[in-house]
N, CA, C, O and the ligand as a Tripos MOL2 file, in Angstrom:
@<TRIPOS>MOLECULE
protein
  305   303    77     0     0
PROTEIN
NO_CHARGES

@<TRIPOS>ATOM
      1 N          84.3000  108.4830   43.2040 N.3       1 MET1
      2 CA         83.1750  107.8710   43.9830 C.3       1 MET1
      3 C          83.1480  108.5230   45.4630 C.2       1 MET1
      4 O          84.1140  108.9410   46.1030 O.2       1 MET1
      5 N          81.7630  108.4980   45.8430 N.am      2 ASP2
      6 CA         81.5480  109.0850   47.2150 C.3       2 ASP2
      7 C          81.4630  108.2260   48.2930 C.2       2 ASP2
      8 O          81.0530  107.0690   48.1930 O.2       2 ASP2
      9 N          81.8670  108.7900   49.4140 N.am      3 ILE3
     10 CA         81.6330  108.0130   50.7370 C.3       3 ILE3
     11 C          80.6640  108.9970   51.4900 C.2       3 ILE3
     12 O          80.5300  110.1690   51.1380 O.2       3 ILE3
     13 N          80.0090  108.4400   52.5380 N.am      4 TYR4
     14 CA         78.8160  109.1460   53.2060 C.3       4 TYR4
     15 C          79.2460  109.3180   54.5110 C.2       4 TYR4
     16 O          79.9970  108.4880   55.0240 O.2       4 TYR4
     17 N          78.8590  110.2950   55.1070 N.am      5 CYS5
     18 CA         79.1130  110.5550   56.6080 C.3       5 CYS5
     19 C          78.2440  109.7380   57.3950 C.2       5 CYS5
     20 O          77.0290  109.8020   57.2050 O.2       5 CYS5
     21 N          78.7750  108.9120   58.3330 N.am      6 PRO6
     22 CA         78.0530  107.7720   59.0860 C.3       6 PRO6
     23 C          77.3080  108.7440   60.3390 C.2       6 PRO6
     24 O          76.8790  108.1500   61.3280 O.2       6 PRO6
     25 N          77.2000  109.9740   60.2660 N.am      7 VAL7
     26 CA         76.4400  110.6990   61.2370 C.3       7 VAL7
     27 C          75.4170  111.3500   60.6370 C.2       7 VAL7
     28 O          74.3440  111.3920   61.2390 O.2       7 VAL7
     29 N          75.5340  111.9390   59.4300 N.am      8 CYS8
     30 CA         74.4110  112.6680   58.8500 C.3       8 CYS8
     31 C          74.2250  112.3880   57.3690 C.2       8 CYS8
     32 O          73.2860  112.9400   56.7960 O.2       8 CYS8
     33 N          74.9330  111.6830   56.7830 N.am      9 GLY9
     34 CA         74.6240  111.0150   55.3730 C.3       9 GLY9
     35 C          75.2650  112.0470   54.3380 C.2       9 GLY9
     36 O          75.1890  111.8070   53.1330 O.2       9 GLY9
     37 N          75.8170  113.0510   54.7520 N.am     10 GLU10
     38 CA         76.5380  113.9370   53.6680 C.3      10 GLU10
     39 C          77.5670  113.1980   52.8160 C.2      10 GLU10
     40 O          78.3930  112.3800   53.2200 O.2      10 GLU10
     41 N          77.3770  113.6280   51.5640 N.am     11 PRO11
     42 CA         78.3310  112.6010   50.6350 C.3      11 PRO11
     43 C          79.7180  113.5450   50.6040 C.2      11 PRO11
     44 O          79.6720  114.7600   50.7920 O.2      11 PRO11
     45 N          80.7390  112.9400   50.3860 N.am     12 TRP12
     46 CA         82.3130  113.3300   50.4410 C.3      12 TRP12
     47 C          82.7120  112.6290   49.2490 C.2      12 TRP12
     48 O          82.3080  111.5110   48.9320 O.2      12 TRP12
     49 N          83.6960  113.4900   48.4680 N.am     13 GLU13
     50 CA         84.2720  112.8000   47.3440 C.3      13 GLU13
     51 C          85.6130  111.9040   48.0870 C.2      13 GLU13
     52 O          86.5160  112.4750   48.6980 O.2      13 GLU13
     53 N          85.5510  110.7770   47.9440 N.am     14 MET14
     54 CA         86.4900  109.7520   48.4000 C.3      14 MET14
     55 C          88.0060  110.4740   48.4840 C.2      14 MET14
     56 O          88.7380  110.3200   49.4620 O.2      14 MET14
     57 N          88.2790  111.0910   47.5940 N.am     15 ASP15
     58 CA         89.9460  111.5720   47.3460 C.3      15 ASP15
     59 C          89.8500  112.7600   48.5930 C.2      15 ASP15
     60 O          90.9310  113.2150   48.9660 O.2      15 ASP15
     61 N          88.8780  113.1620   49.1050 N.am     16 SER16
     62 CA         89.0830  114.3510   49.9550 C.3      16 SER16
     63 C          89.7510  113.7560   51.2230 C.2      16 SER16
     64 O          90.3330  114.5540   51.9580 O.2      16 SER16
     65 N          89.7320  112.4620   51.5570 N.am     17 LEU17
     66 CA         90.6260  112.0090   52.4580 C.3      17 LEU17
     67 C          92.0080  112.1090   52.5420 C.2      17 LEU17
     68 O          92.7120  111.9050   53.5310 O.2      17 LEU17
     69 N          92.3830  112.4840   51.2630 N.am     18 HIS18
     70 CA         93.8790  112.7300   51.0530 C.3      18 HIS18
     71 C          94.2440  114.1250   51.5340 C.2      18 HIS18
     72 O          95.4080  114.4530   51.7630 O.2      18 HIS18
     73 N          93.1610  114.9620   51.6810 N.am     19 ASP19
     74 CA         93.5670  116.4920   51.5220 C.3      19 ASP19
     75 C          93.0650  116.9270   53.0780 C.2      19 ASP19
     76 O          92.5830  118.0310   53.3300 O.2      19 ASP19
     77 N          93.2710  115.8460   54.0840 N.am     20 VAL20
     78 CA         92.9410  116.4560   55.5730 C.3      20 VAL20
     79 C          94.0550  116.8590   56.2240 C.2      20 VAL20
     80 O          94.9710  116.0590   56.4130 O.2      20 VAL20
     81 N          94.1250  118.1680   56.6600 N.am     21 PRO21
     82 CA         95.5820  118.8210   57.0760 C.3      21 PRO21
     83 C          95.7780  117.8360   58.4980 C.2      21 PRO21
     84 O          94.8890  117.3790   59.2180 O.2      21 PRO21
     85 N          97.1970  117.6950   58.6160 N.am     22 GLY22
     86 CA         97.6060  117.3100   59.7230 C.3      22 GLY22
     87 C          97.4100  115.6810   60.0180 C.2      22 GLY22
     88 O          97.6620  115.2110   61.1270 O.2      22 GLY22
     89 N          96.9620  114.9220   58.9740 N.am     23 THR23
     90 CA         96.7680  113.5740   59.1900 C.3      23 THR23
     91 C          97.1480  113.0190   57.8520 C.2      23 THR23
     92 O          97.2780  113.7170   56.8460 O.2      23 THR23
     93 N          97.3200  111.7050   57.9010 N.am     24 ASN24
     94 CA         97.6120  110.8940   56.7080 C.3      24 ASN24
     95 C          96.3180  110.0800   56.3190 C.2      24 ASN24
     96 O          95.3720  109.9350   57.0930 O.2      24 ASN24
     97 N          96.3700  109.5650   55.0480 N.am     25 TYR25
     98 CA         95.0980  108.9310   54.6070 C.3      25 TYR25
     99 C          94.5720  107.8510   55.5480 C.2      25 TYR25
    100 O          93.4220  107.8790   55.9840 O.2      25 TYR25
    101 N          95.4800  106.8760   55.8530 N.am     26 ALA26
    102 CA         94.7870  105.7960   56.7560 C.3      26 ALA26
    103 C          94.1790  106.4050   57.9380 C.2      26 ALA26
    104 O          93.0630  106.0300   58.2980 O.2      26 ALA26
    105 N          94.8050  107.2950   58.5620 N.am     27 THR27
    106 CA         94.1390  107.9480   59.7900 C.3      27 THR27
    107 C          92.9130  108.7360   59.5280 C.2      27 THR27
    108 O          91.9400  108.6690   60.2790 O.2      27 THR27
    109 N          92.9530  109.5940   58.3090 N.am     28 ALA28
    110 CA         91.7380  110.1630   57.9350 C.3      28 ALA28
    111 C          90.5630  109.2530   57.7190 C.2      28 ALA28
    112 O          89.4430  109.5180   58.1550 O.2      28 ALA28
    113 N          90.8690  108.1020   56.9870 N.am     29 ARG29
    114 CA         89.7370  107.0150   56.7630 C.3      29 ARG29
    115 C          89.2470  106.5440   58.1720 C.2      29 ARG29
    116 O          88.0500  106.4510   58.4470 O.2      29 ARG29
    117 N          90.1540  106.2840   58.9540 N.am     30 LYS30
    118 CA         89.3830  105.7200   60.2740 C.3      30 LYS30
    119 C          88.7500  106.8430   61.0320 C.2      30 LYS30
    120 O          87.7390  106.6350   61.7030 O.2      30 LYS30
    121 N          89.2230  107.8530   60.9640 N.am     31 ARG31
    122 CA         88.4220  109.0970   61.7400 C.3      31 ARG31
    123 C          87.0960  109.3640   60.7660 C.2      31 ARG31
    124 O          86.0280  109.6760   61.2910 O.2      31 ARG31
    125 N          87.2090  109.2350   59.4330 N.am     32 PHE32
    126 CA         85.8630  109.6990   59.0060 C.3      32 PHE32
    127 C          84.9150  108.3890   59.3340 C.2      32 PHE32
    128 O          83.7100  108.6360   59.3030 O.2      32 PHE32
    129 N          85.2230  107.2660   59.5910 N.am     33 ALA33
    130 CA         84.2190  106.2330   59.8160 C.3      33 ALA33
    131 C          83.6460  106.5130   61.2510 C.2      33 ALA33
    132 O          82.6350  105.9010   61.5970 O.2      33 ALA33
    133 N          84.1670  107.2960   61.9960 N.am     34 ARG34
    134 CA         83.6340  107.7410   63.3580 C.3      34 ARG34
    135 C          82.8740  108.9310   63.3040 C.2      34 ARG34
    136 O          81.7130  108.9530   63.7120 O.2      34 ARG34
    137 N          83.6060  110.2170   62.6900 N.am     35 GLU35
    138 CA         83.4380  111.4190   62.9020 C.3      35 GLU35
    139 C          82.7430  111.9610   61.5700 C.2      35 GLU35
    140 O          82.1660  113.0460   61.6460 O.2      35 GLU35
    141 N          82.7630  111.2370   60.2870 N.am     36 GLY36
    142 CA         82.1200  112.0240   59.0510 C.3      36 GLY36
    143 C          82.7050  113.3710   58.8040 C.2      36 GLY36
    144 O          83.9030  113.6150   58.6570 O.2      36 GLY36
    145 N          81.7230  114.2080   58.7750 N.am     37 CYS37
    146 CA         81.9420  115.6430   58.2840 C.3      37 CYS37
    147 C          82.9320  116.4820   59.1090 C.2      37 CYS37
    148 O          83.6590  117.3700   58.6650 O.2      37 CYS37
    149 N          82.8310  115.9970   60.5730 N.am     38 ALA38
    150 CA         83.7800  116.6560   61.5950 C.3      38 ALA38
    151 C          84.9870  116.5860   61.2510 C.2      38 ALA38
    152 O          85.6560  117.5930   61.4840 O.2      38 ALA38
    153 N          85.5490  115.6290   60.7160 N.am     39 LEU39
    154 CA         86.9810  115.3700   60.1360 C.3      39 LEU39
    155 C          87.4930  116.6130   59.1880 C.2      39 LEU39
    156 O          88.6700  116.9670   59.1220 O.2      39 LEU39
    157 N          86.3620  117.2400   58.4370 N.am     40 PHE40
    158 CA         86.7120  118.1870   57.6010 C.3      40 PHE40
    159 C          86.3710  119.6820   58.0700 C.2      40 PHE40
    160 O          86.2790  120.6860   57.3630 O.2      40 PHE40
    161 N          86.2040  119.5530   59.5020 N.am     41 GLU41
    162 CA         85.7920  120.7010   60.3100 C.3      41 GLU41
    163 C          84.5940  121.4240   59.7570 C.2      41 GLU41
    164 O          84.5510  122.6440   59.5980 O.2      41 GLU41
    165 N          83.5780  120.5390   59.4640 N.am     42 THR42
    166 CA         82.2670  121.1620   58.9730 C.3      42 THR42
    167 C          81.2110  120.5000   59.8330 C.2      42 THR42
    168 O          81.3660  119.3960   60.3550 O.2      42 THR42
    169 N          80.1290  121.2470   59.9440 N.am     43 SER43
    170 CA         79.2460  120.8070   60.8230 C.3      43 SER43
    171 C          78.3210  119.7260   59.8800 C.2      43 SER43
    172 O          78.3020  119.7600   58.6500 O.2      43 SER43
    173 N          77.6350  118.8550   60.6380 N.am     44 HIS44
    174 CA         76.7670  117.8450   60.1060 C.3      44 HIS44
    175 C          75.4060  118.4170   59.5510 C.2      44 HIS44
    176 O          74.8900  119.4360   60.0090 O.2      44 HIS44
    177 N          74.8800  117.6820   58.5410 N.am     45 ASN45
    178 CA         73.5310  118.2430   57.9850 C.3      45 ASN45
    179 C          72.4800  118.3290   59.1260 C.2      45 ASN45
    180 O          72.4550  117.5400   60.0710 O.2      45 ASN45
    181 N          71.7140  119.2430   58.9720 N.am     46 ASP46
    182 CA         70.5120  119.3120   60.0310 C.3      46 ASP46
    183 C          69.1880  119.5890   59.1790 C.2      46 ASP46
    184 O          69.0970  120.7230   58.7080 O.2      46 ASP46
    185 N          68.3150  118.8290   58.9670 N.am     47 PRO47
    186 CA         68.0980  117.2830   59.5330 C.3      47 PRO47
    187 C          69.1500  116.4690   58.8750 C.2      47 PRO47
    188 O          69.5180  116.8650   57.7700 O.2      47 PRO47
    189 N          69.7120  115.3700   59.3760 N.am     48 PRO48
    190 CA         70.4010  114.4050   58.8980 C.3      48 PRO48
    191 C          69.6670  113.4430   57.7890 C.2      48 PRO48
    192 O          68.4520  113.2510   57.8240 O.2      48 PRO48
    193 N          70.3520  112.9770   57.0020 N.am     49 ASP49
    194 CA         69.7330  111.8150   56.0740 C.3      49 ASP49
    195 C          70.0310  110.5300   56.8220 C.2      49 ASP49
    196 O          71.0420  109.8700   56.5860 O.2      49 ASP49
    197 N          69.1000  110.1820   57.7560 N.am     50 SER50
    198 CA         69.6150  109.1070   58.6790 C.3      50 SER50
    199 C          69.5580  107.9260   57.9020 C.2      50 SER50
    200 O          70.3710  107.0960   58.3070 O.2      50 SER50
    201 N          68.8440  107.5270   56.8660 N.am     51 GLU51
    202 CA         68.9730  106.3160   56.2410 C.3      51 GLU51
    203 C          70.2750  106.1170   55.5840 C.2      51 GLU51
    204 O          70.8560  105.0400   55.7160 O.2      51 GLU51
    205 N          70.7630  107.0470   54.9060 N.am     52 THR52
    206 CA         72.1350  107.0620   54.1540 C.3      52 THR52
    207 C          73.1860  106.8160   55.3490 C.2      52 THR52
    208 O          74.0840  105.9760   55.3160 O.2      52 THR52
    209 N          72.9110  107.7100   56.4240 N.am     53 ALA53
    210 CA         73.9540  107.6940   57.5850 C.3      53 ALA53
    211 C          74.2200  106.2880   58.0300 C.2      53 ALA53
    212 O          75.2980  105.6950   57.9810 O.2      53 ALA53
    213 N          72.9980  105.8230   58.4980 N.am     54 MET54
    214 CA         72.9640  104.3290   59.0010 C.3      54 MET54
    215 C          73.6820  103.3610   58.0310 C.2      54 MET54
    216 O          74.5720  102.5780   58.3640 O.2      54 MET54
    217 N          73.2050  103.5100   56.8580 N.am     55 ARG55
    218 CA         73.6680  102.5390   55.7490 C.3      55 ARG55
    219 C          75.4090  102.5020   55.6550 C.2      55 ARG55
    220 O          76.1330  101.5090   55.5800 O.2      55 ARG55
    221 N          75.8130  104.0490   55.6910 N.am     56 SER56
    222 CA         77.2910  104.1960   55.4950 C.3      56 SER56
    223 C          78.1310  103.5610   56.7350 C.2      56 SER56
    224 O          79.2170  102.9950   56.6100 O.2      56 SER56
    225 N          77.3480  103.7820   58.0960 N.am     57 GLY57
    226 CA         77.9450  103.2650   59.2690 C.3      57 GLY57
    227 C          78.1650  101.9070   59.3030 C.2      57 GLY57
    228 O          79.2250  101.4380   59.7170 O.2      57 GLY57
    229 N          77.0030  101.0580   58.7910 N.am     58 VAL58
    230 CA         77.2200   99.7240   58.7710 C.3      58 VAL58
    231 C          78.2980   99.2080   57.8410 C.2      58 VAL58
    232 O          79.0450   98.2930   58.1880 O.2      58 VAL58
    233 N          78.3730   99.7710   56.7120 N.am     59 LEU59
    234 CA         79.4260   99.4450   55.7720 C.3      59 LEU59
    235 C          80.6090   99.5510   56.2880 C.2      59 LEU59
    236 O          81.3870   98.6000   56.2110 O.2      59 LEU59
    237 N          81.0080  100.8760   56.9870 N.am     60 PHE60
    238 CA         82.1020  101.0900   57.6370 C.3      60 PHE60
    239 C          82.5870   99.9870   58.5620 C.2      60 PHE60
    240 O          83.6860   99.4370   58.5020 O.2      60 PHE60
    241 N          81.5630   99.7340   59.4670 N.am     61 ASP61
    242 CA         81.8180   98.6610   60.4060 C.3      61 ASP61
    243 C          82.1910   97.1770   59.7530 C.2      61 ASP61
    244 O          82.9590   96.3820   60.2950 O.2      61 ASP61
    245 N          81.5360   96.9570   58.5420 N.am     62 LEU62
    246 CA         81.6520   95.6660   58.0120 C.3      62 LEU62
    247 C          83.1100   95.5810   57.2650 C.2      62 LEU62
    248 O          83.9740   94.7350   57.4940 O.2      62 LEU62
    249 N          83.1750   96.5770   56.3880 N.am     63 LEU63
    250 CA         84.3480   96.3640   55.4360 C.3      63 LEU63
    251 C          85.3660   97.3780   55.8790 C.2      63 LEU63
    252 O          86.2280   97.4630   55.0040 O.2      63 LEU63
    253 N          85.6250   98.2360   56.9620 N.am     64 GLY64
    254 CA         86.6570   98.8230   57.5380 C.3      64 GLY64
    255 C          87.3870   99.5610   56.5450 C.2      64 GLY64
    256 O          87.0350  100.5720   55.9370 O.2      64 GLY64
    257 N          88.5800   98.8280   56.4650 N.am     65 ASP65
    258 CA         89.5900   99.5660   55.4490 C.3      65 ASP65
    259 C          89.2710   99.5860   54.0700 C.2      65 ASP65
    260 O          89.8720  100.3330   53.2980 O.2      65 ASP65
    261 N          88.2900   98.7540   53.6700 N.am     66 ASP66
    262 CA         88.1560   98.8090   52.2200 C.3      66 ASP66
    263 C          87.0470  100.0020   51.7190 C.2      66 ASP66
    264 O          85.8510   99.8320   51.4810 O.2      66 ASP66
    265 N          87.6930  101.0420   51.6510 N.am     67 ILE67
    266 CA         86.9500  102.2060   51.3210 C.3      67 ILE67
    267 C          86.4080  102.1400   49.8280 C.2      67 ILE67
    268 O          85.3380  102.6790   49.5440 O.2      67 ILE67
    269 N          87.0740  101.5510   48.9980 N.am     68 ASP68
    270 CA         86.5250  101.2690   47.5150 C.3      68 ASP68
    271 C          85.4710  100.6480   47.5450 C.2      68 ASP68
    272 O          84.5690  101.0170   46.7930 O.2      68 ASP68
    273 N          85.2680   99.5120   48.4290 N.am     69 GLY69
    274 CA         84.1480   98.6410   48.4840 C.3      69 GLY69
    275 C          83.1210   99.3100   49.0940 C.2      69 GLY69
    276 O          81.9920   99.1040   48.6480 O.2      69 GLY69
    277 N          83.2710  100.1450   50.1130 N.am     70 ILE70
    278 CA         82.2730  100.9080   50.8320 C.3      70 ILE70
    279 C          81.7380  101.8780   49.8380 C.2      70 ILE70
    280 O          80.5130  101.9910   49.7780 O.2      70 ILE70
    281 N          82.5950  102.6970   48.9350 N.am     71 ALA71
    282 CA         81.9370  103.6440   48.0600 C.3      71 ALA71
    283 C          81.1630  102.9330   47.0270 C.2      71 ALA71
    284 O          80.0890  103.4100   46.6620 O.2      71 ALA71
    285 N          81.6730  101.6770   46.4510 N.am     72 SER72
    286 CA         81.0440  101.1380   45.4660 C.3      72 SER72
    287 C          79.4540  100.5220   45.9820 C.2      72 SER72
    288 O          78.4040  100.6870   45.3600 O.2      72 SER72
    289 N          79.6090   99.8370   47.1840 N.am     73 LEU73
    290 CA         78.2450   99.5110   47.7160 C.3      73 LEU73
    291 C          77.3380  100.8880   47.9450 C.2      73 LEU73
    292 O          76.1310  100.8430   47.7080 O.2      73 LEU73
    293 N          77.7940  101.7790   48.2870 N.am     74 MET74
    294 CA         76.8690  102.8800   48.5620 C.3      74 MET74
    295 C          76.3280  103.6010   47.0670 C.2      74 MET74
    296 O          75.2490  104.1870   46.9760 O.2      74 MET74
    297 N          77.1620  103.4550   46.0900 N.am     75 ALA75
    298 CA         76.7010  103.9100   44.7710 C.3      75 ALA75
    299 C          75.6770  102.9970   44.1810 C.2      75 ALA75
    300 O          75.0610  103.3640   43.1800 O.2      75 ALA75
    301 N          75.4300  101.7260   44.7780 N.am     76 GLU76
    302 CA         74.3640  100.8760   44.2660 C.3      76 GLU76
    303 C          73.0750  101.2840   44.3960 C.2      76 GLU76
    304 O          72.1580  100.5810   43.9710 O.2      76 GLU76
    305 ZN         77.9910  114.5290   58.7450 Zn       77 ZN77
@<TRIPOS>BOND
     1     1     2 1
     2     2     3 1
     3     3     4 2
     4     3     5 am
     5     5     6 1
     6     6     7 1
     7     7     8 2
     8     7     9 am
     9     9    10 1
    10    10    11 1
    11    11    12 2
    12    11    13 am
    13    13    14 1
    14    14    15 1
    15    15    16 2
    16    15    17 am
    17    17    18 1
    18    18    19 1
    19    19    20 2
    20    19    21 am
    21    21    22 1
    22    22    23 1
    23    23    24 2
    24    23    25 am
    25    25    26 1
    26    26    27 1
    27    27    28 2
    28    27    29 am
    29    29    30 1
    30    30    31 1
    31    31    32 2
    32    31    33 am
    33    33    34 1
    34    34    35 1
    35    35    36 2
    36    35    37 am
    37    37    38 1
    38    38    39 1
    39    39    40 2
    40    39    41 am
    41    41    42 1
    42    42    43 1
    43    43    44 2
    44    43    45 am
    45    45    46 1
    46    46    47 1
    47    47    48 2
    48    47    49 am
    49    49    50 1
    50    50    51 1
    51    51    52 2
    52    51    53 am
    53    53    54 1
    54    54    55 1
    55    55    56 2
    56    55    57 am
    57    57    58 1
    58    58    59 1
    59    59    60 2
    60    59    61 am
    61    61    62 1
    62    62    63 1
    63    63    64 2
    64    63    65 am
    65    65    66 1
    66    66    67 1
    67    67    68 2
    68    67    69 am
    69    69    70 1
    70    70    71 1
    71    71    72 2
    72    71    73 am
    73    73    74 1
    74    74    75 1
    75    75    76 2
    76    75    77 am
    77    77    78 1
    78    78    79 1
    79    79    80 2
    80    79    81 am
    81    81    82 1
    82    82    83 1
    83    83    84 2
    84    83    85 am
    85    85    86 1
    86    86    87 1
    87    87    88 2
    88    87    89 am
    89    89    90 1
    90    90    91 1
    91    91    92 2
    92    91    93 am
    93    93    94 1
    94    94    95 1
    95    95    96 2
    96    95    97 am
    97    97    98 1
    98    98    99 1
    99    99   100 2
   100    99   101 am
   101   101   102 1
   102   102   103 1
   103   103   104 2
   104   103   105 am
   105   105   106 1
   106   106   107 1
   107   107   108 2
   108   107   109 am
   109   109   110 1
   110   110   111 1
   111   111   112 2
   112   111   113 am
   113   113   114 1
   114   114   115 1
   115   115   116 2
   116   115   117 am
   117   117   118 1
   118   118   119 1
   119   119   120 2
   120   119   121 am
   121   121   122 1
   122   122   123 1
   123   123   124 2
   124   123   125 am
   125   125   126 1
   126   126   127 1
   127   127   128 2
   128   127   129 am
   129   129   130 1
   130   130   131 1
   131   131   132 2
   132   131   133 am
   133   133   134 1
   134   134   135 1
   135   135   136 2
   136   135   137 am
   137   137   138 1
   138   138   139 1
   139   139   140 2
   140   139   141 am
   141   141   142 1
   142   142   143 1
   143   143   144 2
   144   143   145 am
   145   145   146 1
   146   146   147 1
   147   147   148 2
   148   147   149 am
   149   149   150 1
   150   150   151 1
   151   151   152 2
   152   151   153 am
   153   153   154 1
   154   154   155 1
   155   155   156 2
   156   155   157 am
   157   157   158 1
   158   158   159 1
   159   159   160 2
   160   159   161 am
   161   161   162 1
   162   162   163 1
   163   163   164 2
   164   163   165 am
   165   165   166 1
   166   166   167 1
   167   167   168 2
   168   167   169 am
   169   169   170 1
   170   170   171 1
   171   171   172 2
   172   171   173 am
   173   173   174 1
   174   174   175 1
   175   175   176 2
   176   175   177 am
   177   177   178 1
   178   178   179 1
   179   179   180 2
   180   179   181 am
   181   181   182 1
   182   182   183 1
   183   183   184 2
   184   183   185 am
   185   185   186 1
   186   186   187 1
   187   187   188 2
   188   187   189 am
   189   189   190 1
   190   190   191 1
   191   191   192 2
   192   191   193 am
   193   193   194 1
   194   194   195 1
   195   195   196 2
   196   195   197 am
   197   197   198 1
   198   198   199 1
   199   199   200 2
   200   199   201 am
   201   201   202 1
   202   202   203 1
   203   203   204 2
   204   203   205 am
   205   205   206 1
   206   206   207 1
   207   207   208 2
   208   207   209 am
   209   209   210 1
   210   210   211 1
   211   211   212 2
   212   211   213 am
   213   213   214 1
   214   214   215 1
   215   215   216 2
   216   215   217 am
   217   217   218 1
   218   218   219 1
   219   219   220 2
   220   219   221 am
   221   221   222 1
   222   222   223 1
   223   223   224 2
   224   223   225 am
   225   225   226 1
   226   226   227 1
   227   227   228 2
   228   227   229 am
   229   229   230 1
   230   230   231 1
   231   231   232 2
   232   231   233 am
   233   233   234 1
   234   234   235 1
   235   235   236 2
   236   235   237 am
   237   237   238 1
   238   238   239 1
   239   239   240 2
   240   239   241 am
   241   241   242 1
   242   242   243 1
   243   243   244 2
   244   243   245 am
   245   245   246 1
   246   246   247 1
   247   247   248 2
   248   247   249 am
   249   249   250 1
   250   250   251 1
   251   251   252 2
   252   251   253 am
   253   253   254 1
   254   254   255 1
   255   255   256 2
   256   255   257 am
   257   257   258 1
   258   258   259 1
   259   259   260 2
   260   259   261 am
   261   261   262 1
   262   262   263 1
   263   263   264 2
   264   263   265 am
   265   265   266 1
   266   266   267 1
   267   267   268 2
   268   267   269 am
   269   269   270 1
   270   270   271 1
   271   271   272 2
   272   271   273 am
   273   273   274 1
   274   274   275 1
   275   275   276 2
   276   275   277 am
   277   277   278 1
   278   278   279 1
   279   279   280 2
   280   279   281 am
   281   281   282 1
   282   282   283 1
   283   283   284 2
   284   283   285 am
   285   285   286 1
   286   286   287 1
   287   287   288 2
   288   287   289 am
   289   289   290 1
   290   290   291 1
   291   291   292 2
   292   291   293 am
   293   293   294 1
   294   294   295 1
   295   295   296 2
   296   295   297 am
   297   297   298 1
   298   298   299 1
   299   299   300 2
   300   299   301 am
   301   301   302 1
   302   302   303 1
   303   303   304 2
@<TRIPOS>SUBSTRUCTURE
     1 MET1         2 RESIDUE 1 A MET
     2 ASP2         6 RESIDUE 1 A ASP
     3 ILE3        10 RESIDUE 1 A ILE
     4 TYR4        14 RESIDUE 1 A TYR
     5 CYS5        18 RESIDUE 1 A CYS
     6 PRO6        22 RESIDUE 1 A PRO
     7 VAL7        26 RESIDUE 1 A VAL
     8 CYS8        30 RESIDUE 1 A CYS
     9 GLY9        34 RESIDUE 1 A GLY
    10 GLU10       38 RESIDUE 1 A GLU
    11 PRO11       42 RESIDUE 1 A PRO
    12 TRP12       46 RESIDUE 1 A TRP
    13 GLU13       50 RESIDUE 1 A GLU
    14 MET14       54 RESIDUE 1 A MET
    15 ASP15       58 RESIDUE 1 A ASP
    16 SER16       62 RESIDUE 1 A SER
    17 LEU17       66 RESIDUE 1 A LEU
    18 HIS18       70 RESIDUE 1 A HIS
    19 ASP19       74 RESIDUE 1 A ASP
    20 VAL20       78 RESIDUE 1 A VAL
    21 PRO21       82 RESIDUE 1 A PRO
    22 GLY22       86 RESIDUE 1 A GLY
    23 THR23       90 RESIDUE 1 A THR
    24 ASN24       94 RESIDUE 1 A ASN
    25 TYR25       98 RESIDUE 1 A TYR
    26 ALA26      102 RESIDUE 1 A ALA
    27 THR27      106 RESIDUE 1 A THR
    28 ALA28      110 RESIDUE 1 A ALA
    29 ARG29      114 RESIDUE 1 A ARG
    30 LYS30      118 RESIDUE 1 A LYS
    31 ARG31      122 RESIDUE 1 A ARG
    32 PHE32      126 RESIDUE 1 A PHE
    33 ALA33      130 RESIDUE 1 A ALA
    34 ARG34      134 RESIDUE 1 A ARG
    35 GLU35      138 RESIDUE 1 A GLU
    36 GLY36      142 RESIDUE 1 A GLY
    37 CYS37      146 RESIDUE 1 A CYS
    38 ALA38      150 RESIDUE 1 A ALA
    39 LEU39      154 RESIDUE 1 A LEU
    40 PHE40      158 RESIDUE 1 A PHE
    41 GLU41      162 RESIDUE 1 A GLU
    42 THR42      166 RESIDUE 1 A THR
    43 SER43      170 RESIDUE 1 A SER
    44 HIS44      174 RESIDUE 1 A HIS
    45 ASN45      178 RESIDUE 1 A ASN
    46 ASP46      182 RESIDUE 1 A ASP
    47 PRO47      186 RESIDUE 1 A PRO
    48 PRO48      190 RESIDUE 1 A PRO
    49 ASP49      194 RESIDUE 1 A ASP
    50 SER50      198 RESIDUE 1 A SER
    51 GLU51      202 RESIDUE 1 A GLU
    52 THR52      206 RESIDUE 1 A THR
    53 ALA53      210 RESIDUE 1 A ALA
    54 MET54      214 RESIDUE 1 A MET
    55 ARG55      218 RESIDUE 1 A ARG
    56 SER56      222 RESIDUE 1 A SER
    57 GLY57      226 RESIDUE 1 A GLY
    58 VAL58      230 RESIDUE 1 A VAL
    59 LEU59      234 RESIDUE 1 A LEU
    60 PHE60      238 RESIDUE 1 A PHE
    61 ASP61      242 RESIDUE 1 A ASP
    62 LEU62      246 RESIDUE 1 A LEU
    63 LEU63      250 RESIDUE 1 A LEU
    64 GLY64      254 RESIDUE 1 A GLY
    65 ASP65      258 RESIDUE 1 A ASP
    66 ASP66      262 RESIDUE 1 A ASP
    67 ILE67      266 RESIDUE 1 A ILE
    68 ASP68      270 RESIDUE 1 A ASP
    69 GLY69      274 RESIDUE 1 A GLY
    70 ILE70      278 RESIDUE 1 A ILE
    71 ALA71      282 RESIDUE 1 A ALA
    72 SER72      286 RESIDUE 1 A SER
    73 LEU73      290 RESIDUE 1 A LEU
    74 MET74      294 RESIDUE 1 A MET
    75 ALA75      298 RESIDUE 1 A ALA
    76 GLU76      302 RESIDUE 1 A GLU
    77 ZN77       305 GROUP 0 **** ****
């Protein structure tokens, strides 16, 4: 399942949070909620998919640590 950058709406495989160098999963998850793509040292999409980004940001705010919940709601 995918999670989406809260800045530009870029989709990322949920499991990529396990592969961020120099950080653990919990920290990667928290950072992704704020930084999105920047966590993976890539730039944000330009132009952004604002609607997807906004939706993802809201879900990260509401569900926080429940990344599975966030991903499944985004898939609907
Ligand atoms: Zn992004």
